[in-house]
N, C-alpha and C positions, 0 to 999 in steps of 0.2 A: 262684468269678475273682472280684477286685475290680470295680466295675464302672467304674473310669480302664481296663481294657482289651478289655471292651466298647468303650467309646467310640471304641478304637484301632480297633479291627476293624468299626465301624461306619465312620471317615473311612478307611480303607483300604480296602471295600469302594465307598465313595463315587470315590474317582481311580480302581477299579477299570472302576466303568461311563462314566465321562467318558477311559478311557481314558490314564488322568495318573498310571498306578500306575509306578513305576522298579523294576526289578531291575537285577544286572549281569549280565550274561553273559561269555563268555570271548570273547577277542578270534577273529578269519576273516574271510579276506580279504584283499585291500591296504588298506594300511589310505589310507583318504582321510578321519580323522575324529582320528587324534590333534589333542599338539600341537607332536611330534614334526618342526617344518617340516623340520627341515639332516638329519634321519634320523642322529642320534649318539647318542641312547640305547643301540641295538645296536652302533656300535664298537667296533674292537678296539681303537683308540686310548683310547677311556674304560673300557672294560674294567679295559685294563692297567691306567691310572693309575688305579682303584679299586684295584686288586689290592694293588701300591705303598701304598697308603696305609693300604692293614689290614694292611699288613704292618711300616708303620712308625708307628700307628698305635695300632692295636686294631681294635675291632670300635664299640664305642661309644667316646661323651663322660663318660659316668660323673655330669655334675650339670650343672647351668648356669652358662654361662662365670661367673660371678660368684663365683660359690663352687668347683669345683676345675675343669669343663667344657672351661677355658682353653686353647686351645693356640698355637702364636706363628704355625702356619700361618693361622688363623684370620685375625689379623691381616694377613700376605702376601697374602691374597686380596681383604680389605675393599681393602687398598692399589692392588693391583693392580686390580682392579675399574676402582676412583678414577677414578683415571689411564686407562683405558679410555674411561669415560663423560665427560670431564669437569669429575669431582665434586670439594671438599674433600676427602670423607671419606666411606665409608660401613659401615653395621652390614650382618651375615652372621647368618640368621635363618632356620627349621627351613621356608618355605614362605610365600606369597605372600599365605595368610588370614592368616598370624601377621601379616606386614607391615604389609596395612591395617589390621585391627584393631587390633594392638600401634599406630601411628604413629596413626588417626584419634582414637584414643579418652585417649591423651596431652595432644591440644589440649585438651579440661577445658570444662565447662557455659561459660563464657563468648564460645563462638564461633555465629558464624552459617557454613553448611558451603553453597556454594552446589554441589549436584554435577549430573550431566546424569543425565536419568531412567531412560540404561540403563546409567548404573556398573555395574560387576562387583561382589553381596552384599556379599563382605569387603573393601567400602569403605566401602554402609548397613550393616554391622555396625556397623563400626569408630564413626561416626558417631555411631549409638544409644548405642556402651556408653560415646561423651563426657559423656553430658548438653546438648549441644547444638545448637542447631536444623538440622534438618536442611528446605533448600528446592531441590526440583528446579527443574533450568529443561528447558525441551523440547530432546531430543533435536539436541543441534549447530547451535542456536538463537545463535546470536549479542543477538536481538532480547529476546528475553525473558531470557537474562542479565542481559544491563544497566537491562531493566524490575525488573527485580526488583533487582541491585546499589543502585539510585536511591538506595530506599528506605533512610534513614540508623535506627542503632539502637546505635551508640556501642559492639559489640562487634566483636571481634575478625572479622572477612571470609576466609574461602578458600574460593578457588571449586579446585575438584574433574575432571577430565575425564579418561579412559582417553585413548589415543592415538591406537591402532589397539583399536576398538572388538571381543569375544570373537568377540559374535553375529551384526553386520552386515557386518565385516570396511571398515566409513571408517575416517576418518581425520578426529583432532580439527586446529580449524584451531587452529594454534601461532601466528601472527599475532597473528588476535583475538582470541582467552587473556590475550598476554599484552599488547594493549593493553588493555582493560579491567580490567586484573593494577593495570597503571598507575595507571591514574584512576581507579577505586576503592582504589584504597593496601589491595588486596589481598593473603593470600599468597596461592601456586600449586601446587597437587600435579596430578602424571603421573603416571598408571601406563601404565609399556611392559612390561606381562604379555607380550603381543601383538607387540612393535613390537623390537625385541633380540632382535639375529640377522638380522630381517631387513632392520635398516631401517640409516640412517647409511651413511657414506662406507666404516668399518670391521665395522659393526652393531652400533656405538653405542647404536642408535634414532632413532624419529623426532626427537628432544628433544634431542638430543648438542648440537646450534649451537647452544641457545637456554637453556644450560647458567646463563647471567649471570641468565635475570629467571626461574628456574622455583625455586623454596623447597625443593620435596620430588620427588625423582624415585624411584618403585619398578620394581623390575623383581624378575621369579621364573628361579630357571635349569630350571624345569619345566617347561618348552618348548619354544625353537628348540634351549635349549644344554644338552638333552639328560639333563640331571641331575635333582634338587631343591634344594629353598634359598631365598633372598631377598636381596638388596639392596636398603634405604632408604637414601640415597644425598641429600645438603645439606653445609651447612656442618660445620668439627669444634665450632663452640658446641654444634651443633643436633642431632648425634650425640652430644654428649657428655651431651647430654637423658636423649635413650632411653635412653641408658646409666641409666641411672638410675629412668624414668618409665615404661616400654614394660613396660606386666604380661605379654607373649608374651615380652619377650626376656627379663626378670627373675628368672620364675617358668617357668621350661623349661627344660628336658633342654636341652642344647649340639647341635647338627647333631651328624654324625658326623665327625669331626676328614677323615677318607678323602678328605670330597668337601670339604672346604677345597684341602683337596693337588689337587685336581684341576680348581684353578680358574685359577692360574696361564698353566697350558698348550693350557685351555682355551680360553682367553682368544686367544688366538696362532691358534690351529688356528681360529676362528669370525673372528679378521680375516681370515685369509686365505685360506674359502671365500665368496671375488668371483662365482665362476662360476654358485656350487649360488647366491644372492642373486637375481641376473640371471637364473636359467636359474627359479628361483622362480616370480616378480616374470611373467616373459613369460608364463610354460604360465598362471598364472593368469589372467593379461590374455585372451588365446586362449580358455580356456574357458568366462569371462564373455564376449566375442563369441560363441561358437555357442551361445549356450541363449541370449541374449538374439533372433539373427538366428532362432533357434529359437519367437520368441514369448515369450520366460520372463522376469522380474524377476529381476533380477539385485539389485535396491535402487543402493543410493550405494557398495559394495564398490568398494573401488577399495588390496587386499591380496589376501594371498595364504588370505584369508577369505570364500567366497560360499558369503551364503543362495542357501537356492533357496526359498523358499513355499507355504506347502497351505494349502490351506480348513478345514484341524482336525485333530484328532488324529488320527484314523482315518487317513485319507490316508497323514498323514508317516510313520509307523506300516507302515500293507500297503508303502507306497516303498521305505522303509529294508527291510523283508525281504524284497522281489523280489529289491532289490541286492544283498542280502548271497546269497542262491539264485544271480549271476549272477557271485559273484567281488569283492564289491566293498565296505565294510567303513565305511558313511555311516550315524551315527547320526539315528534324527528328535528332537527339541529340539523338548521343549513345554511349554506352562502350567503352573508361573507363573516354571519359566527364564527365556523370552522371552512377549508377548504371540500370539503368531499361532505358530502353530503350524511344522516346516520341518525342512527335512536342512540341516548346518552340511557344510561342505564345505573339507575346508582342500587348500591343498597342498604336494606337500616336493620338496623336491629329490632325493627319490630314484624320483621318478613321470620318466615317459620321457613325449617330443611321444604314444609310440600311447596310451600310460597314456592320458591328458588328453583327444585323440581321440577313443577309442574308449568312453569316461564318457561324454563329449558325445557321440557317436549317441546311446547309452542313453537317452540323455534328451529328442534330438530326437525319437526314433521314435518315443518316449511306448511304450519296453519293458515298461509295471509289468506 
């Protein structure tokens, strides 16, 4: 056996000893862990639309969109999505990871990226691939961000933040980010992955009303929208540039056309889900309050994502396992994904108030 594989085994054993070894497992129990916030992934509506798309366009796209993978249905989806989120243009790609790595890597080495310390790994990986300088600012700390922006370098500056943070459930201060963007002549990029479908008057995200002041926004279809794929939205000029320079677009087989076929009607469906959005946020607030009343810290969560901090990896795994035996699917999130091990609880439209109260009671009584 090559020494490389012996080295891998040692690393796996170290992860195992630290309770950080990850393994895939089948879903079971009531879903409080996935990103299917609007419960659309298993909806008959989407199943029917996807089947229609497959009948119309076939199973695969066969190549990149710049070769033979493009269909008019992609352009129709991009236009419909742009109109929904108040953008001049959008580009549809395979998933959120491809969107972020492709977007940021296209910005080049003459760039300083000011990135929130808790931004998603796809953002960080894209910055690394760009060859530009990565400058972290403390999570949601606008004073720290401004202190770093004050340093003159002559390079273009890009501020990067998620709007709803995927592990803490808190929300970025968009007013402050826009103010700093203007004051220091920066580009501003916002990732709306966990906001789309839930926030905004029509489910069109936290930043929909700030569209004039945000240079790029990234959205995924793989969370509340119940599908897969992602959009990068910006000016027509910027999107034309990405078509020519975004490597995850240029060199990737296009997504299934059947997915793009679903987008226009799916957007109309989500726009109409006002009651579901209201219920999700109301249930999340109720659940947070019940945890706080039981003496638990829910950090600064203001969304449908609620963290439950654990003292270590062992506790997180034990609690997740016990919850599973009680019929709840809540996963342990451990380093290096997060700094502190936790349970990540996500509230869905198909949860009843009884579901919320019953789960809160398990936490309140320490039924682990």
